[in-house]
Biopython code that builds the backbone (N, CA, C, O; Angstrom):
import numpy as np
from Bio.PDB.StructureBuilder import StructureBuilder

atoms = [
    (1, "UNK", "N", (-10.837, 5.954, 5.729)),
    (1, "UNK", "CA", (-11.259, 4.865, 6.578)),
    (1, "UNK", "C", (-10.155, 4.506, 7.583)),
    (1, "UNK", "O", (-10.414, 4.394, 8.781)),
    (2, "UNK", "N", (-8.949, 4.332, 7.096)),
    (2, "UNK", "CA", (-7.852, 3.931, 7.975)),
    (2, "UNK", "C", (-7.508, 5.022, 8.984)),
    (2, "UNK", "O", (-7.143, 4.721, 10.120)),
    (3, "UNK", "N", (-7.621, 6.279, 8.582)),
    (3, "UNK", "CA", (-7.319, 7.388, 9.494)),
    (3, "UNK", "C", (-8.273, 7.424, 10.673)),
    (3, "UNK", "O", (-7.894, 7.834, 11.770)),
    (4, "UNK", "N", (-9.485, 7.006, 10.459)),
    (4, "UNK", "CA", (-10.473, 6.966, 11.541)),
    (4, "UNK", "C", (-10.128, 5.852, 12.518)),
    (4, "UNK", "O", (-10.221, 6.033, 13.732)),
    (5, "UNK", "N", (-9.733, 4.707, 11.990)),
    (5, "UNK", "CA", (-9.426, 3.551, 12.840)),
    (5, "UNK", "C", (-8.078, 3.656, 13.529)),
    (5, "UNK", "O", (-7.918, 3.193, 14.658)),
    (6, "UNK", "N", (-7.098, 4.267, 12.853)),
    (6, "UNK", "CA", (-5.741, 4.372, 13.388)),
    (6, "UNK", "C", (-5.182, 5.769, 13.137)),
    (6, "UNK", "O", (-4.316, 5.940, 12.279)),
    (7, "UNK", "N", (-5.664, 6.766, 13.872)),
    (7, "UNK", "CA", (-5.253, 8.153, 13.616)),
    (7, "UNK", "C", (-3.805, 8.459, 13.987)),
    (7, "UNK", "O", (-3.302, 9.530, 13.647)),
    (8, "UNK", "N", (-3.135, 7.560, 14.664)),
    (8, "UNK", "CA", (-1.744, 7.803, 15.037)),
    (8, "UNK", "C", (-0.788, 7.673, 13.846)),
    (8, "UNK", "O", (0.395, 7.993, 13.959)),
    (9, "UNK", "N", (-1.304, 7.202, 12.707)),
    (9, "UNK", "CA", (-0.504, 7.067, 11.491)),
    (9, "UNK", "C", (-0.978, 8.060, 10.443)),
    (9, "UNK", "O", (-2.121, 8.515, 10.472)),
    (10, "UNK", "N", (-0.087, 8.390, 9.520)),
    (10, "UNK", "CA", (-0.447, 9.214, 8.375)),
    (10, "UNK", "C", (-0.779, 8.255, 7.237)),
    (10, "UNK", "O", (0.046, 7.418, 6.873)),
    (11, "UNK", "N", (-1.972, 8.371, 6.679)),
    (11, "UNK", "CA", (-2.429, 7.482, 5.613)),
    (11, "UNK", "C", (-2.543, 8.268, 4.313)),
    (11, "UNK", "O", (-3.139, 9.345, 4.279)),
    (12, "UNK", "N", (-1.977, 7.732, 3.261)),
    (12, "UNK", "CA", (-2.071, 8.326, 1.927)),
    (12, "UNK", "C", (-2.582, 7.260, 0.970)),
    (12, "UNK", "O", (-2.191, 6.096, 1.062)),
    (13, "UNK", "N", (-3.441, 7.652, 0.068)),
    (13, "UNK", "CA", (-3.953, 6.717, -0.933)),
    (13, "UNK", "C", (-3.207, 6.926, -2.247)),
    (13, "UNK", "O", (-2.923, 8.056, -2.643)),
    (14, "UNK", "N", (-2.898, 5.823, -2.909)),
    (14, "UNK", "CA", (-2.240, 5.903, -4.210)),
    (14, "UNK", "C", (-3.240, 6.243, -5.312)),
    (14, "UNK", "O", (-2.851, 6.782, -6.349)),
    (15, "UNK", "N", (-4.497, 5.943, -5.108)),
    (15, "UNK", "CA", (-5.521, 6.257, -6.096)),
    (15, "UNK", "C", (-5.900, 5.084, -6.977)),
    (15, "UNK", "O", (-7.037, 5.004, -7.441)),
    (16, "UNK", "N", (-4.977, 4.182, -7.214)),
    (16, "UNK", "CA", (-5.254, 2.953, -7.958)),
    (16, "UNK", "C", (-4.031, 2.052, -7.869)),
    (16, "UNK", "O", (-2.959, 2.477, -7.438)),
    (17, "UNK", "N", (-4.206, 0.831, -8.274)),
    (17, "UNK", "CA", (-3.102, -0.133, -8.224)),
    (17, "UNK", "C", (-1.916, 0.358, -9.048)),
    (17, "UNK", "O", (-0.767, 0.170, -8.649)),
    (18, "UNK", "N", (-2.179, 0.975, -10.177)),
    (18, "UNK", "CA", (-1.105, 1.403, -11.073)),
    (18, "UNK", "C", (-0.574, 2.795, -10.774)),
    (18, "UNK", "O", (0.337, 3.261, -11.460)),
    (19, "UNK", "N", (-1.115, 3.470, -9.772)),
    (19, "UNK", "CA", (-0.731, 4.855, -9.501)),
    (19, "UNK", "C", (0.503, 5.002, -8.617)),
    (19, "UNK", "O", (1.033, 6.107, -8.501)),
    (20, "UNK", "N", (0.970, 3.944, -8.000)),
    (20, "UNK", "CA", (2.163, 4.030, -7.161)),
    (20, "UNK", "C", (3.384, 4.062, -8.067)),
    (20, "UNK", "O", (3.594, 3.153, -8.870)),
    (21, "UNK", "N", (4.180, 5.102, -7.935)),
    (21, "UNK", "CA", (5.396, 5.174, -8.739)),
    (21, "UNK", "C", (6.449, 5.996, -7.996)),
    (21, "UNK", "O", (6.119, 6.783, -7.109)),
    (22, "UNK", "N", (7.707, 5.808, -8.362)),
    (22, "UNK", "CA", (8.786, 6.495, -7.649)),
    (22, "UNK", "C", (8.671, 8.018, -7.664)),
    (22, "UNK", "O", (9.021, 8.664, -6.676)),
    (23, "UNK", "N", (8.193, 8.604, -8.755)),
    (23, "UNK", "CA", (8.085, 10.058, -8.826)),
    (23, "UNK", "C", (7.130, 10.584, -7.761)),
    (23, "UNK", "O", (7.445, 11.561, -7.082)),
    (24, "UNK", "N", (5.979, 9.956, -7.606)),
    (24, "UNK", "CA", (4.996, 10.417, -6.626)),
    (24, "UNK", "C", (5.444, 10.160, -5.194)),
    (24, "UNK", "O", (4.972, 10.814, -4.264)),
    (25, "UNK", "N", (6.353, 9.213, -5.017)),
    (25, "UNK", "CA", (6.786, 8.844, -3.673)),
    (25, "UNK", "C", (8.012, 9.613, -3.195)),
    (25, "UNK", "O", (8.499, 9.366, -2.092)),
    (26, "UNK", "N", (8.515, 10.530, -3.994)),
    (26, "UNK", "CA", (9.680, 11.315, -3.579)),
    (26, "UNK", "C", (9.426, 12.056, -2.272)),
    (26, "UNK", "O", (10.347, 12.232, -1.475)),
    (27, "UNK", "N", (8.201, 12.489, -2.044)),
    (27, "UNK", "CA", (7.879, 13.226, -0.821)),
    (27, "UNK", "C", (7.962, 12.345, 0.421)),
    (27, "UNK", "O", (7.937, 12.857, 1.540)),
    (28, "UNK", "N", (8.060, 11.049, 0.246)),
    (28, "UNK", "CA", (8.125, 10.125, 1.379)),
    (28, "UNK", "C", (9.554, 9.825, 1.808)),
    (28, "UNK", "O", (9.767, 9.101, 2.780)),
    (29, "UNK", "N", (10.524, 10.365, 1.103)),
    (29, "UNK", "CA", (11.918, 10.103, 1.456)),
    (29, "UNK", "C", (12.190, 10.547, 2.888)),
    (29, "UNK", "O", (11.751, 11.617, 3.312)),
    (30, "UNK", "N", (12.910, 9.723, 3.618)),
    (30, "UNK", "CA", (13.244, 10.022, 4.997)),
    (30, "UNK", "C", (12.203, 9.544, 5.991)),
    (30, "UNK", "O", (12.386, 9.699, 7.198)),
    (31, "UNK", "N", (11.121, 8.969, 5.509)),
    (31, "UNK", "CA", (10.069, 8.451, 6.389)),
    (31, "UNK", "C", (10.062, 6.929, 6.335)),
    (31, "UNK", "O", (10.452, 6.325, 5.335)),
    (32, "UNK", "N", (9.611, 6.323, 7.428)),
    (32, "UNK", "CA", (9.363, 4.879, 7.414)),
    (32, "UNK", "C", (7.981, 4.685, 6.804)),
    (32, "UNK", "O", (6.994, 5.242, 7.284)),
    (33, "UNK", "N", (7.921, 3.897, 5.752)),
    (33, "UNK", "CA", (6.687, 3.745, 4.995)),
    (33, "UNK", "C", (6.314, 2.269, 4.903)),
    (33, "UNK", "O", (7.166, 1.417, 4.648)),
    (34, "UNK", "N", (5.042, 1.979, 5.111)),
    (34, "UNK", "CA", (4.506, 0.651, 4.854)),
    (34, "UNK", "C", (3.430, 0.797, 3.796)),
    (34, "UNK", "O", (2.486, 1.573, 3.952)),
    (35, "UNK", "N", (3.580, 0.051, 2.730)),
    (35, "UNK", "CA", (2.603, 0.067, 1.647)),
    (35, "UNK", "C", (1.593, -1.053, 1.871)),
    (35, "UNK", "O", (1.964, -2.168, 2.237)),
    (36, "UNK", "N", (0.338, -0.757, 1.654)),
    (36, "UNK", "CA", (-0.734, -1.738, 1.760)),
    (36, "UNK", "C", (-1.392, -1.864, 0.388)),
    (36, "UNK", "O", (-2.400, -1.209, 0.124)),
    (37, "UNK", "N", (-0.830, -2.703, -0.490)),
    (37, "UNK", "CA", (-1.386, -2.819, -1.839)),
    (37, "UNK", "C", (-2.754, -3.494, -1.839)),
    (37, "UNK", "O", (-3.086, -4.278, -0.950)),
    (38, "UNK", "N", (-3.536, -3.164, -2.866)),
    (38, "UNK", "CA", (-4.809, -3.845, -3.070)),
    (38, "UNK", "C", (-4.548, -5.330, -3.283)),
    (38, "UNK", "O", (-3.438, -5.730, -3.635)),
    (39, "UNK", "N", (-5.560, -6.130, -3.070)),
    (39, "UNK", "CA", (-5.439, -7.571, -3.305)),
    (39, "UNK", "C", (-4.991, -7.810, -4.740)),
    (39, "UNK", "O", (-5.537, -7.228, -5.678)),
    (40, "UNK", "N", (-4.005, -8.660, -4.899)),
    (40, "UNK", "CA", (-3.495, -8.992, -6.218)),
    (40, "UNK", "C", (-2.398, -8.073, -6.721)),
    (40, "UNK", "O", (-1.847, -8.317, -7.795)),
    (41, "UNK", "N", (-2.061, -7.021, -5.981)),
    (41, "UNK", "CA", (-1.057, -6.062, -6.445)),
    (41, "UNK", "C", (0.259, -6.171, -5.679)),
    (41, "UNK", "O", (1.171, -5.375, -5.898)),
    (42, "UNK", "N", (0.361, -7.142, -4.789)),
    (42, "UNK", "CA", (1.552, -7.249, -3.940)),
    (42, "UNK", "C", (2.852, -7.292, -4.745)),
    (42, "UNK", "O", (3.754, -6.495, -4.489)),
    (43, "UNK", "N", (2.964, -8.195, -5.700)),
    (43, "UNK", "CA", (4.210, -8.347, -6.458)),
    (43, "UNK", "C", (4.578, -7.068, -7.209)),
    (43, "UNK", "O", (5.748, -6.688, -7.260)),
    (44, "UNK", "N", (3.583, -6.411, -7.785)),
    (44, "UNK", "CA", (3.836, -5.172, -8.518)),
    (44, "UNK", "C", (4.366, -4.099, -7.577)),
    (44, "UNK", "O", (5.319, -3.394, -7.910)),
    (45, "UNK", "N", (3.752, -3.972, -6.402)),
    (45, "UNK", "CA", (4.179, -2.931, -5.466)),
    (45, "UNK", "C", (5.538, -3.253, -4.847)),
    (45, "UNK", "O", (6.283, -2.335, -4.504)),
    (46, "UNK", "N", (5.877, -4.526, -4.698)),
    (46, "UNK", "CA", (7.221, -4.885, -4.229)),
    (46, "UNK", "C", (8.250, -4.400, -5.245)),
    (46, "UNK", "O", (9.285, -3.849, -4.871)),
    (47, "UNK", "N", (7.965, -4.603, -6.523)),
    (47, "UNK", "CA", (8.888, -4.157, -7.577)),
    (47, "UNK", "C", (9.045, -2.645, -7.548)),
    (47, "UNK", "O", (10.164, -2.147, -7.668)),
    (48, "UNK", "N", (7.964, -1.908, -7.393)),
    (48, "UNK", "CA", (8.034, -0.446, -7.338)),
    (48, "UNK", "C", (8.760, -0.003, -6.072)),
    (48, "UNK", "O", (9.520, 0.965, -6.097)),
    (49, "UNK", "N", (8.528, -0.707, -4.966)),
    (49, "UNK", "CA", (9.136, -0.306, -3.688)),
    (49, "UNK", "C", (10.653, -0.333, -3.743)),
    (49, "UNK", "O", (11.312, 0.411, -3.016)),
    (50, "UNK", "N", (11.208, -1.168, -4.583)),
    (50, "UNK", "CA", (12.673, -1.231, -4.715)),
    (50, "UNK", "C", (13.238, 0.078, -5.253)),
    (50, "UNK", "O", (14.395, 0.413, -4.997)),
    (51, "UNK", "N", (12.422, 0.813, -5.997)),
    (51, "UNK", "CA", (12.858, 2.090, -6.561)),
    (51, "UNK", "C", (12.562, 3.256, -5.621)),
    (51, "UNK", "O", (13.079, 4.357, -5.807)),
    (52, "UNK", "N", (11.734, 3.010, -4.622)),
    (52, "UNK", "CA", (11.358, 4.066, -3.683)),
    (52, "UNK", "C", (12.349, 4.132, -2.533)),
    (52, "UNK", "O", (12.696, 5.216, -2.064)),
    (53, "UNK", "N", (12.801, 2.972, -2.081)),
    (53, "UNK", "CA", (13.690, 2.936, -0.925)),
    (53, "UNK", "C", (12.923, 2.610, 0.340)),
    (53, "UNK", "O", (11.808, 2.097, 0.246)),
    (54, "UNK", "N", (13.427, 2.863, 1.443)),
    (54, "UNK", "CA", (12.987, 2.542, 2.798)),
    (54, "UNK", "C", (11.477, 2.338, 2.971)),
    (54, "UNK", "O", (10.810, 3.164, 3.593)),
    (55, "UNK", "N", (10.952, 1.273, 2.438)),
    (55, "UNK", "CA", (9.546, 0.978, 2.689)),
    (55, "UNK", "C", (9.336, -0.528, 2.727)),
    (55, "UNK", "O", (10.055, -1.302, 2.096)),
    (56, "UNK", "N", (8.342, -0.901, 3.477)),
    (56, "UNK", "CA", (7.921, -2.292, 3.571)),
    (56, "UNK", "C", (6.615, -2.434, 2.801)),
    (56, "UNK", "O", (5.845, -1.480, 2.691)),
    (57, "UNK", "N", (6.373, -3.615, 2.275)),
    (57, "UNK", "CA", (5.118, -3.882, 1.581)),
    (57, "UNK", "C", (4.387, -4.950, 2.378)),
    (57, "UNK", "O", (4.895, -6.054, 2.575)),
    (58, "UNK", "N", (3.203, -4.612, 2.829)),
    (58, "UNK", "CA", (2.409, -5.519, 3.653)),
    (58, "UNK", "C", (1.778, -6.624, 2.810)),
    (58, "UNK", "O", (1.300, -6.384, 1.702)),
    (59, "UNK", "N", (1.786, -7.825, 3.353)),
    (59, "UNK", "CA", (1.125, -8.968, 2.719)),
    (59, "UNK", "C", (-0.261, -9.210, 3.337)),
    (59, "UNK", "O", (-0.856, -10.267, 3.126)),
    (60, "UNK", "N", (-0.762, -8.258, 4.081)),
    (60, "UNK", "CA", (-1.994, -8.421, 4.839)),
    (60, "UNK", "C", (-3.132, -9.010, 4.013)),
    (60, "UNK", "O", (-3.724, -10.012, 4.412)),
    (61, "UNK", "N", (-3.445, -8.412, 2.880)),
    (61, "UNK", "CA", (-4.591, -8.889, 2.103)),
    (61, "UNK", "C", (-4.335, -10.250, 1.477)),
    (61, "UNK", "O", (-5.252, -11.064, 1.372)),
    (62, "UNK", "N", (-3.095, -10.509, 1.060)),
    (62, "UNK", "CA", (-2.777, -11.840, 0.540)),
    (62, "UNK", "C", (-2.866, -12.889, 1.640)),
    (62, "UNK", "O", (-3.401, -13.977, 1.428)),
    (63, "UNK", "N", (-2.345, -12.559, 2.807)),
    (63, "UNK", "CA", (-2.362, -13.511, 3.914)),
    (63, "UNK", "C", (-3.774, -13.790, 4.418)),
    (63, "UNK", "O", (-4.043, -14.859, 4.966)),
    (64, "UNK", "N", (-4.673, -12.827, 4.232)),
    (64, "UNK", "CA", (-6.070, -13.001, 4.647)),
    (64, "UNK", "C", (-6.918, -13.571, 3.507)),
    (64, "UNK", "O", (-8.140, -13.656, 3.621)),
    (65, "UNK", "N", (-6.269, -13.958, 2.413)),
    (65, "UNK", "CA", (-6.898, -14.649, 1.279)),
    (65, "UNK", "C", (-7.937, -13.822, 0.537)),
    (65, "UNK", "O", (-8.935, -14.355, 0.053)),
    (66, "UNK", "N", (-7.697, -12.520, 0.450)),
    (66, "UNK", "CA", (-8.508, -11.701, -0.448)),
    (66, "UNK", "C", (-7.982, -11.954, -1.857)),
    (66, "UNK", "O", (-6.787, -12.194, -2.031)),
    (67, "UNK", "N", (-8.837, -11.904, -2.848)),
    (67, "UNK", "CA", (-8.376, -12.109, -4.222)),
    (67, "UNK", "C", (-8.515, -10.815, -5.007)),
    (67, "UNK", "O", (-9.238, -9.902, -4.608)),
    (68, "UNK", "N", (-7.804, -10.755, -6.137)),
    (68, "UNK", "CA", (-7.881, -9.551, -6.960)),
    (68, "UNK", "C", (-9.281, -9.360, -7.526)),
    (68, "UNK", "O", (-9.672, -8.234, -7.833)),
    (69, "UNK", "N", (-10.038, -10.438, -7.667)),
    (69, "UNK", "CA", (-11.415, -10.320, -8.141)),
    (69, "UNK", "C", (-12.289, -9.593, -7.123)),
    (69, "UNK", "O", (-13.284, -8.967, -7.489)),
    (70, "UNK", "N", (-11.917, -9.676, -5.844)),
    (70, "UNK", "CA", (-12.660, -8.972, -4.806)),
    (70, "UNK", "C", (-12.530, -7.464, -4.953)),
    (70, "UNK", "O", (-13.406, -6.711, -4.528)),
    (71, "UNK", "N", (-11.423, -7.025, -5.562)),
    (71, "UNK", "CA", (-11.134, -5.595, -5.616)),
    (71, "UNK", "C", (-10.877, -5.035, -4.230)),
    (71, "UNK", "O", (-11.088, -3.847, -3.984)),
    (72, "UNK", "N", (-10.424, -5.884, -3.332)),
    (72, "UNK", "CA", (-10.270, -5.511, -1.922)),
    (72, "UNK", "C", (-9.066, -4.593, -1.713)),
    (72, "UNK", "O", (-8.040, -4.705, -2.385)),
    (73, "UNK", "N", (-9.233, -3.695, -0.766)),
    (73, "UNK", "CA", (-8.135, -2.841, -0.330)),
    (73, "UNK", "C", (-8.139, -2.789, 1.196)),
    (73, "UNK", "O", (-8.928, -3.485, 1.835)),
    (74, "UNK", "N", (-7.279, -1.984, 1.776)),
    (74, "UNK", "CA", (-7.132, -1.943, 3.235)),
    (74, "UNK", "C", (-8.447, -1.578, 3.929)),
    (74, "UNK", "O", (-8.728, -2.066, 5.024)),
    (75, "UNK", "N", (-9.244, -0.729, 3.300)),
    (75, "UNK", "CA", (-10.527, -0.338, 3.885)),
    (75, "UNK", "C", (-11.466, -1.539, 4.016)),
    (75, "UNK", "O", (-12.221, -1.627, 4.984)),
    (76, "UNK", "N", (-11.429, -2.446, 3.069)),
    (76, "UNK", "CA", (-12.260, -3.652, 3.158)),
    (76, "UNK", "C", (-11.850, -4.515, 4.339)),
    (76, "UNK", "O", (-12.694, -5.111, 5.007)),
    (77, "UNK", "N", (-10.553, -4.577, 4.591)),
    (77, "UNK", "CA", (-10.080, -5.360, 5.745)),
    (77, "UNK", "C", (-10.478, -4.692, 7.068)),
    (77, "UNK", "O", (-10.935, -5.357, 7.998)),
    (78, "UNK", "N", (-10.299, -3.378, 7.134)),
    (78, "UNK", "CA", (-10.613, -2.669, 8.373)),
    (78, "UNK", "C", (-12.093, -2.679, 8.637)),
    (78, "UNK", "O", (-12.545, -2.127, 9.641)),
]
sb = StructureBuilder()
sb.init_structure("model")
sb.init_model(0)
sb.init_chain("A")
sb.init_seg("    ")
for serial, (resi, resn, name, xyz) in enumerate(atoms, 1):
    if name == "N":
        sb.init_residue(resn, " ", resi, " ")
    sb.init_atom(name, np.array(xyz, "f"), 0.0, 1.0, " ", f" {name:<3s}", serial, name[0])
structure = sb.get_structure()
């Protein structure tokens, strides 16, 4: 969904809220990365991001007041 709306960026899906981990993110070393966690996963992904290095974690869904009960992700916002 995001690739269609913003093809100038490379979009990768983690697969689930719990699937983001430092081992899987090794291939992202040396890149500027912005993580877009599902609603309700911001704090968890901030903690994981500290182990990944050079990445920002977007507060987009929290700031737009999506809740974890919505099961919302970036595609829902777009």
